[in-house]
mmJSON file of the N, C-alpha and C atoms, coordinates in Angstrom:
{"data_MODEL":{"atom_site":{
"group_PDB":["ATOM","ATOM","ATOM","ATOM","ATOM","ATOM","ATOM","ATOM","ATOM","ATOM","ATOM","ATOM","ATOM","ATOM","ATOM","ATOM","ATOM","ATOM","ATOM","ATOM","ATOM","ATOM","ATOM","ATOM","ATOM","ATOM","ATOM","ATOM","ATOM","ATOM","ATOM","ATOM","ATOM","ATOM","ATOM","ATOM","ATOM","ATOM","ATOM","ATOM","ATOM","ATOM","ATOM","ATOM","ATOM","ATOM","ATOM","ATOM","ATOM","ATOM","ATOM","ATOM","ATOM","ATOM","ATOM","ATOM","ATOM","ATOM","ATOM","ATOM","ATOM","ATOM","ATOM","ATOM","ATOM","ATOM","ATOM","ATOM","ATOM","ATOM","ATOM","ATOM","ATOM","ATOM","ATOM","ATOM","ATOM","ATOM","ATOM","ATOM","ATOM","ATOM","ATOM","ATOM","ATOM","ATOM","ATOM","ATOM","ATOM","ATOM","ATOM","ATOM","ATOM","ATOM","ATOM","ATOM","ATOM","ATOM","ATOM","ATOM","ATOM","ATOM","ATOM","ATOM","ATOM","ATOM","ATOM","ATOM","ATOM","ATOM","ATOM","ATOM","ATOM","ATOM","ATOM","ATOM","ATOM","ATOM","ATOM","ATOM","ATOM","ATOM","ATOM","ATOM","ATOM","ATOM","ATOM","ATOM","ATOM","ATOM","ATOM","ATOM","ATOM","ATOM","ATOM","ATOM","ATOM","ATOM","ATOM","ATOM","ATOM","ATOM","ATOM","ATOM","ATOM","ATOM","ATOM","ATOM","ATOM","ATOM","ATOM","ATOM","ATOM","ATOM","ATOM","ATOM","ATOM","ATOM","ATOM","ATOM","ATOM","ATOM","ATOM","ATOM","ATOM","ATOM","ATOM","ATOM","ATOM","ATOM","ATOM","ATOM","ATOM","ATOM","ATOM","ATOM","ATOM","ATOM","ATOM","ATOM","ATOM","ATOM","ATOM","ATOM","ATOM","ATOM","ATOM","ATOM","ATOM","ATOM","ATOM","ATOM","ATOM","ATOM","ATOM","ATOM","ATOM","ATOM"],
"id":[1,2,3,4,5,6,7,8,9,10,11,12,13,14,15,16,17,18,19,20,21,22,23,24,25,26,27,28,29,30,31,32,33,34,35,36,37,38,39,40,41,42,43,44,45,46,47,48,49,50,51,52,53,54,55,56,57,58,59,60,61,62,63,64,65,66,67,68,69,70,71,72,73,74,75,76,77,78,79,80,81,82,83,84,85,86,87,88,89,90,91,92,93,94,95,96,97,98,99,100,101,102,103,104,105,106,107,108,109,110,111,112,113,114,115,116,117,118,119,120,121,122,123,124,125,126,127,128,129,130,131,132,133,134,135,136,137,138,139,140,141,142,143,144,145,146,147,148,149,150,151,152,153,154,155,156,157,158,159,160,161,162,163,164,165,166,167,168,169,170,171,172,173,174,175,176,177,178,179,180,181,182,183,184,185,186,187,188,189,190,191,192,193,194,195,196,197,198],
"type_symbol":["N","C","C","N","C","C","N","C","C","N","C","C","N","C","C","N","C","C","N","C","C","N","C","C","N","C","C","N","C","C","N","C","C","N","C","C","N","C","C","N","C","C","N","C","C","N","C","C","N","C","C","N","C","C","N","C","C","N","C","C","N","C","C","N","C","C","N","C","C","N","C","C","N","C","C","N","C","C","N","C","C","N","C","C","N","C","C","N","C","C","N","C","C","N","C","C","N","C","C","N","C","C","N","C","C","N","C","C","N","C","C","N","C","C","N","C","C","N","C","C","N","C","C","N","C","C","N","C","C","N","C","C","N","C","C","N","C","C","N","C","C","N","C","C","N","C","C","N","C","C","N","C","C","N","C","C","N","C","C","N","C","C","N","C","C","N","C","C","N","C","C","N","C","C","N","C","C","N","C","C","N","C","C","N","C","C","N","C","C","N","C","C","N","C","C","N","C","C"],
"label_atom_id":["N","CA","C","N","CA","C","N","CA","C","N","CA","C","N","CA","C","N","CA","C","N","CA","C","N","CA","C","N","CA","C","N","CA","C","N","CA","C","N","CA","C","N","CA","C","N","CA","C","N","CA","C","N","CA","C","N","CA","C","N","CA","C","N","CA","C","N","CA","C","N","CA","C","N","CA","C","N","CA","C","N","CA","C","N","CA","C","N","CA","C","N","CA","C","N","CA","C","N","CA","C","N","CA","C","N","CA","C","N","CA","C","N","CA","C","N","CA","C","N","CA","C","N","CA","C","N","CA","C","N","CA","C","N","CA","C","N","CA","C","N","CA","C","N","CA","C","N","CA","C","N","CA","C","N","CA","C","N","CA","C","N","CA","C","N","CA","C","N","CA","C","N","CA","C","N","CA","C","N","CA","C","N","CA","C","N","CA","C","N","CA","C","N","CA","C","N","CA","C","N","CA","C","N","CA","C","N","CA","C","N","CA","C","N","CA","C","N","CA","C","N","CA","C","N","CA","C","N","CA","C"],
"label_alt_id":[null,null,null,null,null,null,null,null,null,null,null,null,null,null,null,null,null,null,null,null,null,null,null,null,null,null,null,null,null,null,null,null,null,null,null,null,null,null,null,null,null,null,null,null,null,null,null,null,null,null,null,null,null,null,null,null,null,null,null,null,null,null,null,null,null,null,null,null,null,null,null,null,null,null,null,null,null,null,null,null,null,null,null,null,null,null,null,null,null,null,null,null,null,null,null,null,null,null,null,null,null,null,null,null,null,null,null,null,null,null,null,null,null,null,null,null,null,null,null,null,null,null,null,null,null,null,null,null,null,null,null,null,null,null,null,null,null,null,null,null,null,null,null,null,null,null,null,null,null,null,null,null,null,null,null,null,null,null,null,null,null,null,null,null,null,null,null,null,null,null,null,null,null,null,null,null,null,null,null,null,null,null,null,null,null,null,null,null,null,null,null,null,null,null,null,null,null,null],
"label_comp_id":["UNK","UNK","UNK","UNK","UNK","UNK","UNK","UNK","UNK","UNK","UNK","UNK","UNK","UNK","UNK","UNK","UNK","UNK","UNK","UNK","UNK","UNK","UNK","UNK","UNK","UNK","UNK","UNK","UNK","UNK","UNK","UNK","UNK","UNK","UNK","UNK","UNK","UNK","UNK","UNK","UNK","UNK","UNK","UNK","UNK","UNK","UNK","UNK","UNK","UNK","UNK","UNK","UNK","UNK","UNK","UNK","UNK","UNK","UNK","UNK","UNK","UNK","UNK","UNK","UNK","UNK","UNK","UNK","UNK","UNK","UNK","UNK","UNK","UNK","UNK","UNK","UNK","UNK","UNK","UNK","UNK","UNK","UNK","UNK","UNK","UNK","UNK","UNK","UNK","UNK","UNK","UNK","UNK","UNK","UNK","UNK","UNK","UNK","UNK","UNK","UNK","UNK","UNK","UNK","UNK","UNK","UNK","UNK","UNK","UNK","UNK","UNK","UNK","UNK","UNK","UNK","UNK","UNK","UNK","UNK","UNK","UNK","UNK","UNK","UNK","UNK","UNK","UNK","UNK","UNK","UNK","UNK","UNK","UNK","UNK","UNK","UNK","UNK","UNK","UNK","UNK","UNK","UNK","UNK","UNK","UNK","UNK","UNK","UNK","UNK","UNK","UNK","UNK","UNK","UNK","UNK","UNK","UNK","UNK","UNK","UNK","UNK","UNK","UNK","UNK","UNK","UNK","UNK","UNK","UNK","UNK","UNK","UNK","UNK","UNK","UNK","UNK","UNK","UNK","UNK","UNK","UNK","UNK","UNK","UNK","UNK","UNK","UNK","UNK","UNK","UNK","UNK","UNK","UNK","UNK","UNK","UNK","UNK"],
"label_asym_id":["A","A","A","A","A","A","A","A","A","A","A","A","A","A","A","A","A","A","A","A","A","A","A","A","A","A","A","A","A","A","A","A","A","A","A","A","A","A","A","A","A","A","A","A","A","A","A","A","A","A","A","A","A","A","A","A","A","A","A","A","A","A","A","A","A","A","A","A","A","A","A","A","A","A","A","A","A","A","A","A","A","A","A","A","A","A","A","A","A","A","A","A","A","A","A","A","A","A","A","A","A","A","A","A","A","A","A","A","A","A","A","A","A","A","A","A","A","A","A","A","A","A","A","A","A","A","A","A","A","A","A","A","A","A","A","A","A","A","A","A","A","A","A","A","A","A","A","A","A","A","A","A","A","A","A","A","A","A","A","A","A","A","A","A","A","A","A","A","A","A","A","A","A","A","A","A","A","A","A","A","A","A","A","A","A","A","A","A","A","A","A","A","A","A","A","A","A","A"],
"label_entity_id":["1","1","1","1","1","1","1","1","1","1","1","1","1","1","1","1","1","1","1","1","1","1","1","1","1","1","1","1","1","1","1","1","1","1","1","1","1","1","1","1","1","1","1","1","1","1","1","1","1","1","1","1","1","1","1","1","1","1","1","1","1","1","1","1","1","1","1","1","1","1","1","1","1","1","1","1","1","1","1","1","1","1","1","1","1","1","1","1","1","1","1","1","1","1","1","1","1","1","1","1","1","1","1","1","1","1","1","1","1","1","1","1","1","1","1","1","1","1","1","1","1","1","1","1","1","1","1","1","1","1","1","1","1","1","1","1","1","1","1","1","1","1","1","1","1","1","1","1","1","1","1","1","1","1","1","1","1","1","1","1","1","1","1","1","1","1","1","1","1","1","1","1","1","1","1","1","1","1","1","1","1","1","1","1","1","1","1","1","1","1","1","1","1","1","1","1","1","1"],
"label_seq_id":[1,1,1,2,2,2,3,3,3,4,4,4,5,5,5,6,6,6,7,7,7,8,8,8,9,9,9,10,10,10,11,11,11,12,12,12,13,13,13,14,14,14,15,15,15,16,16,16,17,17,17,18,18,18,19,19,19,20,20,20,21,21,21,22,22,22,23,23,23,24,24,24,25,25,25,26,26,26,27,27,27,28,28,28,29,29,29,30,30,30,31,31,31,32,32,32,33,33,33,34,34,34,35,35,35,36,36,36,37,37,37,38,38,38,39,39,39,40,40,40,41,41,41,42,42,42,43,43,43,44,44,44,45,45,45,46,46,46,47,47,47,48,48,48,49,49,49,50,50,50,51,51,51,52,52,52,53,53,53,54,54,54,55,55,55,56,56,56,57,57,57,58,58,58,59,59,59,60,60,60,61,61,61,62,62,62,63,63,63,64,64,64,65,65,65,66,66,66],
"pdbx_PDB_ins_code":[null,null,null,null,null,null,null,null,null,null,null,null,null,null,null,null,null,null,null,null,null,null,null,null,null,null,null,null,null,null,null,null,null,null,null,null,null,null,null,null,null,null,null,null,null,null,null,null,null,null,null,null,null,null,null,null,null,null,null,null,null,null,null,null,null,null,null,null,null,null,null,null,null,null,null,null,null,null,null,null,null,null,null,null,null,null,null,null,null,null,null,null,null,null,null,null,null,null,null,null,null,null,null,null,null,null,null,null,null,null,null,null,null,null,null,null,null,null,null,null,null,null,null,null,null,null,null,null,null,null,null,null,null,null,null,null,null,null,null,null,null,null,null,null,null,null,null,null,null,null,null,null,null,null,null,null,null,null,null,null,null,null,null,null,null,null,null,null,null,null,null,null,null,null,null,null,null,null,null,null,null,null,null,null,null,null,null,null,null,null,null,null,null,null,null,null,null,null],
"Cartn_x":[5.887,6.848,6.092,6.58,5.961,6.707,6.023,6.706,5.884,6.601,5.963,6.71,5.977,6.605,6.585,7.684,7.74,7.182,6.253,5.54,6.464,6.083,6.886,6.686,7.794,7.776,7.329,7.456,7.121,8.381,8.258,9.402,9.757,10.964,11.452,10.61,10.268,9.483,8.113,7.445,6.162,6.282,7.3,7.471,7.717,8.52,8.819,7.571,6.738,5.511,4.551,4.442,3.561,4.071,5.394,6.012,5.727,5.875,5.589,4.184,3.242,1.828,1.605,2.266,2.08,2.595,3.783,4.355,3.475,2.959,2.046,0.827,0.179,-1.008,-0.822,0.352,0.625,0.851,1.169,1.433,2.891,3.718,5.096,5.898,5.607,6.288,5.962,4.689,4.272,4.921,4.949,5.53,7.055,7.72,9.16,9.39,8.567,8.709,8.448,7.45,7.113,8.249,8.92,9.941,11.354,11.446,12.73,13.408,12.628,13.206,12.437,13.177,12.554,11.592,10.488,9.477,9.098,9.18,8.866,7.416,7.101,5.702,4.767,5.332,4.538,4.121,5.032,4.748,3.678,3.785,2.765,1.386,1.33,0.053,-0.482,0.425,-0.002,-0.627,0.054,-0.461,-1.802,-1.943,-3.236,-4.359,-4.049,-4.974,-5.41,-4.481,-4.749,-5.616,-5.313,-6.092,-7.534,-7.707,-9.05,-9.825,-9.105,-9.76,-10.206,-9.42,-9.808,-10.984,-10.95,-12.039,-13.364,-13.252,-14.496,-15.005,-14.053,-14.437,-15.118,-14.632,-15.234,-16.601,-16.703,-17.996,-19.037,-18.585,-19.471,-19.901,-18.993,-19.333,-20.343,-20.155,-21.1,-22.428,-22.476,-23.735,-24.489,-23.729,-24.427,-24.881,-24.216,-24.65,-25.984,-26.465,-27.668,-28.88],
"Cartn_y":[13.201,12.929,12.658,11.672,11.217,11.846,12.489,13.027,12.627,12.512,12.081,12.639,12.987,13.487,12.344,12.205,11.201,11.773,11.111,11.56,11.471,12.236,12.193,10.793,10.276,8.936,7.816,7.943,6.89,6.05,4.798,3.887,3.913,3.53,3.449,2.43,1.279,0.287,0.811,1.54,2.101,3.102,3.916,4.977,4.284,3.303,2.535,1.888,1.36,0.712,1.704,2.891,3.95,4.435,4.554,4.999,4.007,2.741,1.722,1.807,1.993,2.065,3.318,4.424,5.676,5.491,4.874,4.699,3.758,2.699,1.785,2.446,3.262,3.948,4.983,5.603,6.669,6.106,4.792,4.154,4.305,4.858,5.127,3.804,2.801,1.502,0.898,0.9,0.355,1.148,2.502,3.343,3.062,2.897,2.612,1.247,0.244,-1.062,-1.003,-0.176,-0.002,0.659,1.615,2.335,1.708,0.579,-0.052,-0.382,-0.84,-1.195,-0.399,-0.027,0.706,-0.213,0.319,-0.468,0.296,-0.327,0.343,0.779,1.877,2.334,1.288,0.53,-0.49,-1.629,-1.942,-2.892,-2.368,-1.116,-0.502,-0.621,-0.19,-0.225,-1.64,-2.619,-3.993,-4.499,-4.198,-4.612,-4.007,-2.736,-2.068,-2.687,-2.998,-3.637,-4.979,-5.77,-7.069,-7.002,-6.054,-5.803,-5.451,-4.59,-4.179,-5.364,-6.198,-7.393,-8.354,-8.593,-9.434,-8.843,-7.55,-6.856,-7.087,-6.856,-7.037,-8.43,-9.396,-10.793,-11.188,-10.736,-11.058,-10.384,-9.163,-8.473,-9.236,-9.765,-10.536,-11.755,-12.377,-13.665,-13.405,-12.352,-12.135,-11.684,-11.001,-10.581,-11.837,-12.764,-13.976,-14.927,-14.873,-15.8,-15.404,-14.257,-13.81,-14.373],
"Cartn_z":[4.098,5.127,6.402,7.11,8.381,9.543,10.411,11.632,12.834,14.011,15.22,16.415,17.411,18.634,19.684,20.339,21.412,22.672,23.277,24.497,25.709,26.736,27.985,28.585,29.074,29.747,28.854,27.561,26.63,26.372,26.483,26.239,24.771,24.469,23.064,22.272,22.895,22.219,21.833,22.685,22.383,21.275,21.309,20.249,18.913,18.882,17.657,17.078,17.991,17.579,16.99,17.588,17.062,15.734,15.63,14.342,13.208,13.5,12.46,11.96,12.931,12.519,11.693,12.048,11.314,9.915,9.759,8.431,7.607,8.22,7.509,7.012,7.861,7.504,6.427,6.39,5.365,4.028,3.919,2.623,2.188,3.038,2.708,2.478,3.221,3.039,1.675,1.311,0.062,-1.131,-0.96,-2.025,-2.17,-1.062,-1.155,-1.816,-1.507,-2.116,-3.6,-3.96,-5.361,-6.213,-5.569,-6.258,-6.098,-5.483,-5.216,-6.564,-7.544,-8.841,-9.905,-10.938,-12.034,-12.823,-13.126,-13.908,-15.163,-16.297,-17.569,-17.575,-18.177,-18.296,-18.945,-19.902,-20.501,-19.508,-18.586,-17.537,-16.628,-16.253,-15.38,-15.983,-17.334,-18.028,-18.15,-18.368,-18.535,-17.199,-16.103,-14.776,-14.482,-14.808,-14.647,-15.5,-16.715,-17.588,-17.077,-16.616,-16.083,-14.831,-13.977,-12.758,-13.12,-14.134,-14.553,-15.13,-15.878,-16.462,-15.356,-14.36,-13.295,-12.52,-12.299,-11.592,-12.378,-13.666,-14.554,-14.533,-14.59,-14.59,-13.294,-12.183,-10.858,-10.721,-11.27,-11.233,-12.042,-13.287,-14.082,-13.38,-12.683,-12.002,-10.869,-10.112,-9.016,-9.624,-10.713,-11.384,-11.873,-12.478,-13.016,-11.953,-10.77,-9.694,-9.07,-9.293,-8.65,-9.284],
"occupancy":[1.0,1.0,1.0,1.0,1.0,1.0,1.0,1.0,1.0,1.0,1.0,1.0,1.0,1.0,1.0,1.0,1.0,1.0,1.0,1.0,1.0,1.0,1.0,1.0,1.0,1.0,1.0,1.0,1.0,1.0,1.0,1.0,1.0,1.0,1.0,1.0,1.0,1.0,1.0,1.0,1.0,1.0,1.0,1.0,1.0,1.0,1.0,1.0,1.0,1.0,1.0,1.0,1.0,1.0,1.0,1.0,1.0,1.0,1.0,1.0,1.0,1.0,1.0,1.0,1.0,1.0,1.0,1.0,1.0,1.0,1.0,1.0,1.0,1.0,1.0,1.0,1.0,1.0,1.0,1.0,1.0,1.0,1.0,1.0,1.0,1.0,1.0,1.0,1.0,1.0,1.0,1.0,1.0,1.0,1.0,1.0,1.0,1.0,1.0,1.0,1.0,1.0,1.0,1.0,1.0,1.0,1.0,1.0,1.0,1.0,1.0,1.0,1.0,1.0,1.0,1.0,1.0,1.0,1.0,1.0,1.0,1.0,1.0,1.0,1.0,1.0,1.0,1.0,1.0,1.0,1.0,1.0,1.0,1.0,1.0,1.0,1.0,1.0,1.0,1.0,1.0,1.0,1.0,1.0,1.0,1.0,1.0,1.0,1.0,1.0,1.0,1.0,1.0,1.0,1.0,1.0,1.0,1.0,1.0,1.0,1.0,1.0,1.0,1.0,1.0,1.0,1.0,1.0,1.0,1.0,1.0,1.0,1.0,1.0,1.0,1.0,1.0,1.0,1.0,1.0,1.0,1.0,1.0,1.0,1.0,1.0,1.0,1.0,1.0,1.0,1.0,1.0,1.0,1.0,1.0,1.0,1.0,1.0],
"B_iso_or_equiv":[0.0,0.0,0.0,0.0,0.0,0.0,0.0,0.0,0.0,0.0,0.0,0.0,0.0,0.0,0.0,0.0,0.0,0.0,0.0,0.0,0.0,0.0,0.0,0.0,0.0,0.0,0.0,0.0,0.0,0.0,0.0,0.0,0.0,0.0,0.0,0.0,0.0,0.0,0.0,0.0,0.0,0.0,0.0,0.0,0.0,0.0,0.0,0.0,0.0,0.0,0.0,0.0,0.0,0.0,0.0,0.0,0.0,0.0,0.0,0.0,0.0,0.0,0.0,0.0,0.0,0.0,0.0,0.0,0.0,0.0,0.0,0.0,0.0,0.0,0.0,0.0,0.0,0.0,0.0,0.0,0.0,0.0,0.0,0.0,0.0,0.0,0.0,0.0,0.0,0.0,0.0,0.0,0.0,0.0,0.0,0.0,0.0,0.0,0.0,0.0,0.0,0.0,0.0,0.0,0.0,0.0,0.0,0.0,0.0,0.0,0.0,0.0,0.0,0.0,0.0,0.0,0.0,0.0,0.0,0.0,0.0,0.0,0.0,0.0,0.0,0.0,0.0,0.0,0.0,0.0,0.0,0.0,0.0,0.0,0.0,0.0,0.0,0.0,0.0,0.0,0.0,0.0,0.0,0.0,0.0,0.0,0.0,0.0,0.0,0.0,0.0,0.0,0.0,0.0,0.0,0.0,0.0,0.0,0.0,0.0,0.0,0.0,0.0,0.0,0.0,0.0,0.0,0.0,0.0,0.0,0.0,0.0,0.0,0.0,0.0,0.0,0.0,0.0,0.0,0.0,0.0,0.0,0.0,0.0,0.0,0.0,0.0,0.0,0.0,0.0,0.0,0.0,0.0,0.0,0.0,0.0,0.0,0.0],
"pdbx_formal_charge":[null,null,null,null,null,null,null,null,null,null,null,null,null,null,null,null,null,null,null,null,null,null,null,null,null,null,null,null,null,null,null,null,null,null,null,null,null,null,null,null,null,null,null,null,null,null,null,null,null,null,null,null,null,null,null,null,null,null,null,null,null,null,null,null,null,null,null,null,null,null,null,null,null,null,null,null,null,null,null,null,null,null,null,null,null,null,null,null,null,null,null,null,null,null,null,null,null,null,null,null,null,null,null,null,null,null,null,null,null,null,null,null,null,null,null,null,null,null,null,null,null,null,null,null,null,null,null,null,null,null,null,null,null,null,null,null,null,null,null,null,null,null,null,null,null,null,null,null,null,null,null,null,null,null,null,null,null,null,null,null,null,null,null,null,null,null,null,null,null,null,null,null,null,null,null,null,null,null,null,null,null,null,null,null,null,null,null,null,null,null,null,null,null,null,null,null,null,null],
"auth_seq_id":[1,1,1,2,2,2,3,3,3,4,4,4,5,5,5,6,6,6,7,7,7,8,8,8,9,9,9,10,10,10,11,11,11,12,12,12,13,13,13,14,14,14,15,15,15,16,16,16,17,17,17,18,18,18,19,19,19,20,20,20,21,21,21,22,22,22,23,23,23,24,24,24,25,25,25,26,26,26,27,27,27,28,28,28,29,29,29,30,30,30,31,31,31,32,32,32,33,33,33,34,34,34,35,35,35,36,36,36,37,37,37,38,38,38,39,39,39,40,40,40,41,41,41,42,42,42,43,43,43,44,44,44,45,45,45,46,46,46,47,47,47,48,48,48,49,49,49,50,50,50,51,51,51,52,52,52,53,53,53,54,54,54,55,55,55,56,56,56,57,57,57,58,58,58,59,59,59,60,60,60,61,61,61,62,62,62,63,63,63,64,64,64,65,65,65,66,66,66],
"auth_comp_id":["UNK","UNK","UNK","UNK","UNK","UNK","UNK","UNK","UNK","UNK","UNK","UNK","UNK","UNK","UNK","UNK","UNK","UNK","UNK","UNK","UNK","UNK","UNK","UNK","UNK","UNK","UNK","UNK","UNK","UNK","UNK","UNK","UNK","UNK","UNK","UNK","UNK","UNK","UNK","UNK","UNK","UNK","UNK","UNK","UNK","UNK","UNK","UNK","UNK","UNK","UNK","UNK","UNK","UNK","UNK","UNK","UNK","UNK","UNK","UNK","UNK","UNK","UNK","UNK","UNK","UNK","UNK","UNK","UNK","UNK","UNK","UNK","UNK","UNK","UNK","UNK","UNK","UNK","UNK","UNK","UNK","UNK","UNK","UNK","UNK","UNK","UNK","UNK","UNK","UNK","UNK","UNK","UNK","UNK","UNK","UNK","UNK","UNK","UNK","UNK","UNK","UNK","UNK","UNK","UNK","UNK","UNK","UNK","UNK","UNK","UNK","UNK","UNK","UNK","UNK","UNK","UNK","UNK","UNK","UNK","UNK","UNK","UNK","UNK","UNK","UNK","UNK","UNK","UNK","UNK","UNK","UNK","UNK","UNK","UNK","UNK","UNK","UNK","UNK","UNK","UNK","UNK","UNK","UNK","UNK","UNK","UNK","UNK","UNK","UNK","UNK","UNK","UNK","UNK","UNK","UNK","UNK","UNK","UNK","UNK","UNK","UNK","UNK","UNK","UNK","UNK","UNK","UNK","UNK","UNK","UNK","UNK","UNK","UNK","UNK","UNK","UNK","UNK","UNK","UNK","UNK","UNK","UNK","UNK","UNK","UNK","UNK","UNK","UNK","UNK","UNK","UNK","UNK","UNK","UNK","UNK","UNK","UNK"],
"auth_asym_id":["A","A","A","A","A","A","A","A","A","A","A","A","A","A","A","A","A","A","A","A","A","A","A","A","A","A","A","A","A","A","A","A","A","A","A","A","A","A","A","A","A","A","A","A","A","A","A","A","A","A","A","A","A","A","A","A","A","A","A","A","A","A","A","A","A","A","A","A","A","A","A","A","A","A","A","A","A","A","A","A","A","A","A","A","A","A","A","A","A","A","A","A","A","A","A","A","A","A","A","A","A","A","A","A","A","A","A","A","A","A","A","A","A","A","A","A","A","A","A","A","A","A","A","A","A","A","A","A","A","A","A","A","A","A","A","A","A","A","A","A","A","A","A","A","A","A","A","A","A","A","A","A","A","A","A","A","A","A","A","A","A","A","A","A","A","A","A","A","A","A","A","A","A","A","A","A","A","A","A","A","A","A","A","A","A","A","A","A","A","A","A","A","A","A","A","A","A","A"],
"auth_atom_id":["N","CA","C","N","CA","C","N","CA","C","N","CA","C","N","CA","C","N","CA","C","N","CA","C","N","CA","C","N","CA","C","N","CA","C","N","CA","C","N","CA","C","N","CA","C","N","CA","C","N","CA","C","N","CA","C","N","CA","C","N","CA","C","N","CA","C","N","CA","C","N","CA","C","N","CA","C","N","CA","C","N","CA","C","N","CA","C","N","CA","C","N","CA","C","N","CA","C","N","CA","C","N","CA","C","N","CA","C","N","CA","C","N","CA","C","N","CA","C","N","CA","C","N","CA","C","N","CA","C","N","CA","C","N","CA","C","N","CA","C","N","CA","C","N","CA","C","N","CA","C","N","CA","C","N","CA","C","N","CA","C","N","CA","C","N","CA","C","N","CA","C","N","CA","C","N","CA","C","N","CA","C","N","CA","C","N","CA","C","N","CA","C","N","CA","C","N","CA","C","N","CA","C","N","CA","C","N","CA","C","N","CA","C","N","CA","C","N","CA","C","N","CA","C","N","CA","C","N","CA","C"],
"pdbx_PDB_model_num":[1,1,1,1,1,1,1,1,1,1,1,1,1,1,1,1,1,1,1,1,1,1,1,1,1,1,1,1,1,1,1,1,1,1,1,1,1,1,1,1,1,1,1,1,1,1,1,1,1,1,1,1,1,1,1,1,1,1,1,1,1,1,1,1,1,1,1,1,1,1,1,1,1,1,1,1,1,1,1,1,1,1,1,1,1,1,1,1,1,1,1,1,1,1,1,1,1,1,1,1,1,1,1,1,1,1,1,1,1,1,1,1,1,1,1,1,1,1,1,1,1,1,1,1,1,1,1,1,1,1,1,1,1,1,1,1,1,1,1,1,1,1,1,1,1,1,1,1,1,1,1,1,1,1,1,1,1,1,1,1,1,1,1,1,1,1,1,1,1,1,1,1,1,1,1,1,1,1,1,1,1,1,1,1,1,1,1,1,1,1,1,1,1,1,1,1,1,1]
}}}
């Protein structure tokens, strides 16, 4: 959970800006977007596998370029 104290004589705009940065840094926004729709475990595993394959392919490319 993200919490923030509003400073003395701080404008609403400044407080909202600070709050947005705090939420962004905490990863809360990304987590909410990820949980917005249900995703089957097989889809999660498939995406993870594809991400690993791309990572391995790019690592192989950079290794071969040397």
